[in-house]
N, C-alpha and C positions, 0 to 999 in steps of 0.2 A: 504494500500500500504506500502511495506517495504521501508524504507529509504536507500539510497545508502550507507550511513555510516554503517548501520547495516549489509549490505551484505559484505562490506569491512572488518568490524570487525569479521564477521563470517569466512571469508577466513583466516585471521590472527589466529583466535582462533583454527580453525581446523588444521592449519599447526603447531602451537605450541603444540597442544594436541597430535600429533603424533611424536613430537620431531624432526621436519623437519626444516632445515634452509631455508632461501630464496634462497640460491644457489641450494640446493637440489630440491626444488620445481621448480625452473627455469630449471634445467636439465630435470626434469620429463615432463615439458610442452614445452620445446624447446625455452626458453627465458633466458636472463641473470638474475642474482640475483637483479641487479639494476632495471630491468623491473618489477620483482615481487614486490619489494618495492614500485615502482610507482603505481602498481595496488592497493596495500594495503593502500597506503596513499591517493589514489583518484586523483593523478596528471596525471594518464594515464587511458584512457577508456579501458574497458574490453569487448571484443566481446563475444557473446554467445558461439562461438567455443572455445574460451580461458577458459570461465567459465566451459564448459564441461570437458576440459582437467584438470582444477584444481580439479573439483569434482572427477574425476577418480583418479588422483594422491593422493588425500586426502581421498579416499574411502568414499565419501559422495554422497548421492543422490543430483542431481542438485537442486531439489525443496527445499532441506534443507536450502540453502542459501537465498531463497526467501520467506520462510514460515512466514507469518505475525502473525501467532498465537502464536509463541514462544516469550513470554515476557522476560523470564529469560533464557539465553542460558547456557548450560553446555557442557563440552567436553564429549567424549565417556566414559571417566573414571569418570564422575560425578563431575568434578571440574568446577568452574565458568570460563566462557570465559574471554578473556582479551581484553581490549580496544587496539586500535592501539598503543597508547603510552606505555602501559604496556608491550605489546609484543616486541616493539622496545627496551625497557629497558632490557628485558629478553634476546633478541638476542645479544645485546652488552655485557651483563654480561657473557653470555656463552662463549664469545670469550676471556675473561680475564684469566690470569693464577691465581694460588691460592692467591698470594699476592694481586693482583688487586681485586679479589673477597672479601678478608678480608677487604681491604681498603674501598670498596663501602659499605659493610655491616656496618662498623664502622660509615661511613658518614650518612647512613640512620638511624641507631640507634640514633646517636647524634641529627639529625634533628627532629626525632620523639619525643624527650624530650623537644623541644622548642615549647612553646604554639602557637606562630604565624604561625608555619608550620603545625599544626594539623587541621584536618577538624573539623568543629563545629557541 
């Protein structure tokens, strides 16, 4: 059985892989961007009808979201899929101007040099 988090992560990964914002997906399926974010973070239940609309909007087979045989997900371009947190960071980053993006990259680079912030 596929866990709900996996399905939600696949929605986010598919949306990101086609460079679609939550607002654009919301427009495509007839809901607000806030509603899409709630679907993706699991705070709002998704009906099968909505899942079908999402699949069509993201050009995915509905079964792709539920396939339990996929242990390592990749996008259609062969890139690793994103967790919900990673895609949320990317969404915010894309909204920044160039100065904001440089600031964030500097912060991430600085944090990566500090041992206590690195994964072991």
